[in-house]
N, C-alpha and C positions, 0 to 999 in steps of 0.2 A: 736762413734757418728761423729767424725771428718770424717771417712772414708765414712759414710753414707750421710753427707752434700756435700763432694765432689763428690760422686756419683749421687747425685741429680743434681748438678751444671752441671756436664759433659753430663748426659742425656739431660738436657734442652738445653744446648749449641748446641749438636749434632742434636738434633730434630730441633730446630729454625733454624739451618745453613742449614740443609736440606730443610726445608719448604722454606726458603727465596731464596735458589738456584732454586727451582722448580718454584717459582714465578718469579723471575728475567728472567727466560728462557721463561716462558709463556707470559711475557711482550714483551720480544724480538720477539716471534713468532707473536703477535698481530702487534708490530710496522712493522716488515718486510713485513707482509700481506698488510699493509696500504701504506709503500713505494712502493711495487709492484703494487698497484692499482694507486698510484699518477703517477708512471712512465708510465703505459699503457694509463691513461687519458691523459698524455701530449703528448706522441707519437700518439695517436689516432687522434688528430687533423690533423697531417700530412698525416697520412693514408687516412682518410676519405675525406679530401679537394682534395687529389690526385686522388681519385676514382670519384670525381665528374668531374674533369677535363677530366681524362681518364678512364672510368669505365672498371671494369674487364669484361671478356666474361662470358655470362650467361651459366652455365654448361648444358649439353645435358639431354633431359627427359629421354632418354633411354641410356643404357650402350654403344650401338653400334653408337649412335647419334654424331653428331659435336657440340662443342660449338658455341653459337651465339655470334658473336662479333658485339658490338654496334659501328655503324659508327662514325668515328671521324670528328669533323667540318672541312669543306674545306675552309672556308672563315674565316677573322678576326672578323666579327660580331658575327657569331656563337659561335666561340672560346671565344670572350670576354664576351659574355653572361654566359658561364660556369664558367669563371674566377670570374665574380661578385657573382655567386651564391656560389662558393667554399668560397670565402673570407667572406661572410656572414654566413657560417656554425656554426662557433663557436664564442663564446664570445670573445676569443682572436684570432683575425684572423691571418692568414699566409700569408707569400708572395708567391703567385702562379704564375707560368710562364711556358711558351713553347717555346723551340728552335726548329725550323724546320730544317729538313735535307739540305734545300736550304739556310741555314743562316738567315732566318727570326726570329724574336723574338716578343713575346708578354707577358708581365707581369703586375700583378696588387698586390698592398700593401696597407693597411690602415696605414698611418703615425700617424693620431690622429682622435679625433671624426670629422666626416664630411670632412675629408681631405685624398685623395688617390693619391698614385704615380702610374702613368701609362706610361709603357715604351714599345716602338714599334720600329722594325728594319725591315726593307724590305732587303731581301736577295740580291737583285740586287745592291741597292744604297750603302749598307754597313754602314750606319751610324744608330745609335740608339739614337732615340729621347725620352726624358724624360718629361712628363706633370704632372701637379697637377691637380686634379679633385676634385669637390665637392660631386660627386656621379654620378650614371648612367645617361648618357645624358646630363650632365652639360657642360659648355664651358671649354676645355683644356687650360692650362696656360704652355707654354713651359718654362722649367726651365734649361735644359742641352742638349747637343749634345755630344755623346760619340763615341768612336772608340771601338766597342764591337763586338767580334765574338763569339757567344754562342756555336759554334762547337769545340771550343778550351777549353772550361770550364770544369773543372775536373767533375762536375755533369753530363755534357753531355757525356764526354768520358768513365766514369766509367759505367754508365747506358747501353751504347751501347756495351762496351766489355763484360758485365756480362749478357746482354739480359734479365734482370729482374729487378724488384725493388731494388734500392740500396741506403743505408744510405751513406750520405757523413760523413767525419770526423767532429767532434764538431769544430765549427770555433767561432771567436770573431768579433763581430759587433762594430767597432770602434766609428762609428757615433751614433749609439743608445745604446751603452754600455751594451750589453748582450751577453751571449754564444747562440749559435744557432745549429741547425742540419737541413740537407735537405734530403728528401726522393725523388728519381728520378725514372721515369719509362720510358722506350723505347716504342714507340707507332708504331703499325704496321697496315698495310691494312689486309684484308682477304686473300691476297696472300702473306703475310708475307714481304711485303716491308716497309721498315723502312720510317716512316714520321718525326720523330723527338723524342724529350724527354720532357715529362712533369714533373714538379718539384714542390715541395711544402716545404717551408723553415718555420721552426717555432722558436720561443725564447724559451729558457729553464729557464727564470727568475721565472716564477710561480713554477715550480718545487722545486726550493730552498726555497721559501716561504712557500710552504706545508710542506717541511721537517723541517722547523723551529717549526711547530706546533706538530711534531711526534716524539720528543725525548722519548725514551722508560721510562725514569725516570727523577727525579730532575737533576741529573748530567750525564745523558747518552747522547749519540751522535748517530746521523745516518748521513751516507753521502753516496755519489754515485761516483764512480770513473772509470776511464778507466783503462785496464789492465796495462798500463804504470804509473798509479798512479794520473794522473791529475784529478782534481776535475770536476765533472758535476755538483754536488749541495751538500750542506751541512746543517745540522741543526744548526751550530754553529754561523750562522749570520757573519761569517768572509769572508773577500775577497777572491775569488778564481780565481782571475787574478790581474795583476797589469800592469802599463804602464811602458815600457821601457825607457831608459835614453834619447831616441831621442823624446819622447813624441808623437809619431806617430803610435805605434804599441801596442797591449796587448800582455802580457807574462802570459800564464796560470800557476797556482801554483799546485804543487804536494801536496798530502796529507802527504808527509814525511816532508814538509815544513810548516805543520800547525801549528798555535798558540796554539792548544789545545794539552795537553800531552795525553789525552785519544785517540785523533784522530790518533796521531802518533803511539801510542802503538797499537790500532788496525790495523792500516795499516801494521806496522811491523810485526804483528801476522799473517795478511793475506800474505804477502810475503813469510814468512817462510812456511806457510801451502802449497802455490803453488809451493815450491821447491820440495815437497814430493808427493803431490797429486793434481789432477786437479778437478776443480769445475764442476759438471754437471749442465747444463742449467736448471733453475728452481727448483733445489734441494736446501733446506735450511740446512745450516751446524751451529751447535752450539756448543761451547766448551768454557772451562774456558780459559782466557786470560793468555798466558804463561808469567812468570816473574812478574805478578801483585801481590802486597802486599794486594790490597784492595778486593781481590776475584771478580774480573770483569768477566761477561759472555760476549761473543762476538758471532756475527751471520753474515754469507756470505750467499749471493745469487747471481748467475750469471743470468744477463738478456741477452739472445742472441736470434737472429731471423734469418730467410733465407735471409733477406736483408742487413745483415752484421752488426746489432747492437751488440755490446760487452762491456756492462756495468756491474759493480760490485756493488751491494748494501752491505753496511756495517752497522751494529749497535752494539753498545757496552753499557753497563750499569753496575754499581758497585752493588753488592748486599746490601750494605749498604743503598741504596736509599729506600730499602724496609724493612731493618731492624729495621728503627727508633729507638726507645730507648729500644731495647730488652735486651741490656747489662745492663742498669739499672733495667730492670725487673728481670733479672738473679741474680743480687745482692740482691734485695728485697727478691726474692724466697729463696735463700740462707739463709738470715736471718730469714725468716719464718721457713725454714726447720730446723735450729739450734734450735730456740725455740720449735718447735714441737718434734724434738728429744729428746730435755731435758724433755719435758713433758712425751713423751711416744713414743716408737719406732712404735707402731701401727698406731698412728695418722699421724707420718710422712710417714708410707708406704701408707696409704690412699691418702695423698696429692700427693705423687709420681704418683701414678695410675691416679688421677684425672687429674694432668697436662699432663702427657704423653697421655691420652686418647684424649684430645683436640687437642693436636699437631699431633697425629696420624692420627685424622680426617682430619686436615688440609694438611697433606702429601697425603693422599689417595685421597682427593678431587682434589689436584693439579694433582696428576697422571691421574685421571679420565678426566680431562680436556684436557690433552695432548694426551690421547687416543681416544677422542671423546665419551667416554662414558657418560651416563647421570649423571648430576651432583647431588651427594647425599645430603641429607638434613643435615646441620651441627649441628643445634640446640646448638650453642654456644652463650650463653648470658652472656658475661663478658665485663668489661670496662678496662681491662689492655691491655698489647701489643698483647697478644694471640687474644683477642676479635677484636682489630683493624685489625689484620691479617685476622680474619675470614671475617670481613666486607670487607676487601680489595679484599679477595677471590670471594665474592659474587659480588662485583661491576665489578671485571676483568671478571666473568664468564659472566655476562649481556653484557659486551662491547665486549667480545670475539665472543659470539654465535649470537647476534642479530644485526640488522641493527638499529641505533638509531632513524632514522626518521620513518621507517615503521613498525617497531617491528617485522619483519620478519627475519628468519635466515640470516646470512651473508655467503659469499663464503666459507670461511674456515670452519665453522661450518657445513654447509651441506655436504661439502667433507669428514670431520671427521666422521659425522654420517654415511656415506655411507660405509666408510672404516670399521667401527666399525660393521656394518651388514655383510659385505663381511668376514670379520674375523670369524664371528661367524656362517657362513653358512658352510654346509657339503654336501656330496653326499646324506644323508638321507634327509637333509633339504635344497635344493638348493635354491639359490637366484635369484629372477626374478625382474626386476623393469624397469621403462621408465623415461627418463629425458626429460623435456620440456623445450626448451629455448624460452623466450617470450620477445619481444620487441614491447613497445607502440609505435604505428606508427605516432599518432597524438600529441604525448606529447610535442614535442620541438615547434610546432606552439602555443600550449596553454601557455607553459613557457614563450616564447618569447613575445607573444602579452598582457598577463595578469599579468606576473610576477612570480617570483620564489615562492612566497607564495602560490598562485593558483596551480603552478606546483606541490609543496609539497602536497597540498590537493588531486590532482590526483593520485600521487604515493601512498599516504597512503590509497586511497579508492580503488585502484588497488590491493594492496596487501591484503585488507579486503575481496575483492571480490574472489581473487584466494584461499584464505583460507576457505572461505566460499564453494567453487566449489570443493574441494577436499576432501578426507577422513581423519580419525584420523590419520591413519598410514603414510599418505602422509606428505610431508613437502614443505613449500614454502621459497625461498631464494632471496633476492635482491642481484644481482652480480655488482651493480654499475650503476649510471644514471637511465635509464628507461628500465634496462634490469632485468628480473627475471628468476629463474629456478626453476621448480617444480619436485620434486621427487615423483613418483607414484609407491609405494610398490606393488609387486606381480603382475604387469602387464607383460604379456608374449607376446602378440600378437599385430600387428598394429592396428587390427580392434577395440580392447578394448582402446588402446591409442588414436585413432582418435575419438572415441566416447566421450572419456573425454575431448579432445580437443575441440570437439564442445560445450560441456558444459562449458568449460573455457571461449570461445569465448562469448557464451550467458551471462555468469557473466560480463565480462569485457564491454559488450557494454552497460551495464545499465548507464544512465546518472548520471554525478557526479555533485552534487549542488556546485555552486560557490557564489562568492559575488554579491550583487546587482541583485539576482534572476536569474544569468546565469546558464546555465546547459552545461556541457562539455561532447562532445561524443568522446569517444577514441576506437580505434581498435588496433588489435595486429597481428604482423608477428610471427608464431609459428613454431619451429622446433623441431623434435623428434628424440630421439635415444633409442634403446631398448640394455638391457643387459641380456645376454652376445652376442646377435647376432650382435651388431654394434661395439662392443669393450670390451676389458678385463680390461681397466682401465679407471679412472674418466676423464683424460685429453682427451683421444681420443673420448669417449662418448660426451663430451661437444664440441669438434671440430666439430663432426658429426651433432650434434643437431644445433650448431651455424651455420654451413655451410647451413643446410636446411633452417634455419630462413631467413639467408641472400638470398638465392634463392627464398624464397617467396617474401621477400621484393622487391628484384629486379623484379620479376615478376608483383607485384603491381604497380612498377613504370613504367614498359613497358606498362602495360595495361591502366594505367591512362594517358599516354603520347597521 
């Protein structure tokens, strides 16, 4: 009897440990996806405001054609107009400025509500004048005169040397007390003559606030560091820089100096990992934390781009955050097993099979989530710890696979489903599909004019219209903001894809009912990519569809000018 009881306890412990490991790792997958989205949203402000000041060339319509270079403003008035437009593009404005090859400088930054700092330098006079304005066209108030040479600044020199968009090192703004980063871009004429460098500087304060809401568990942590270990942001709400003894400079703190033991352990594990292996940009690495007595899972992901960004996101979570009171449940089950064995060996065997059956269901369900397979029906109606785990699985599945606002699929879920279909394809049953990358053109104007609640109505209505426009085997996913991606199963040709795009446009142009009897009219820019013609992996297909969507959006802007 004693051996049977011990066997029951051992199986329960092993099965529960396996289930909580899978649950903890899936929580890390969800958290790291959200950290990546938060990072992309934060950096998007710099990229898009920079493109307003210095737009990219429009790709040629034919392979043999030449890109169309949009003319850069030749006078301060036209350039200033672009700076005002770029500054108002996002809720969190950036500092946008341009340094000319002749030494001239023009910059604009919002200091607070209805207060802007306006800097201008004449290349011949050599003095930089700083003004305060209350908005476009208001009377400027001179506040400072500086000796400032933009051509000697690191943002100017690095961009000219690299001849492409370039991220600056992360810097500290002592006056405004935040970390920031700049994206610079050299501007050329059609004859490849350098005109100067355009730059957009953004603060990283919001990134830390977002991470504070994203820890993977009650005791989990998430943070972003540079390869040197210096903090970019952390979910631990601790200081990531300090003032030196002189009181005039910020000193950034390293993850190895964190007040959190879990942060220090996770960073130390990252350092050990990098001694033997290299991180692949965008690839998620998950393993158990070396030397941890609490069975902690840790995840790494490298964020790197062609402009020189090199950040590492890290998340760690103890399995105990998901185990709850399983230990107490094991003791209770052992006691029940002892009583059952005393009554009858058969009754004990039935209990063992009943308990293991539900735990196997949880383990298989967790594996199916990780593989992108359809989530199986659990049919577990229990009030103990296993029932709580089953409820957690179901909640996690909804959070992992769907966008909470629109109820459409999220990015990771759509990619997982496509990968599942690709794994199950064969030569006898080849896979063909199309991806549509959709951006709502007039959404920002509605969102800014009527508020986020009305903007949410438009997003929900757009998701519903997209789901009505496609077939049962197709899928609709929200990729963030006002961007959607539609998976069209079995589509092999551009003609079929364009026919569906026309149908999607028809559905999206239906008016959306707003408050006070208002109706909102939205339009969409849509890019398309075919598998396998345009790419053999999801990231390539998304880039192709995204590029074609932006080509269409740029063409709309050019046509509307």
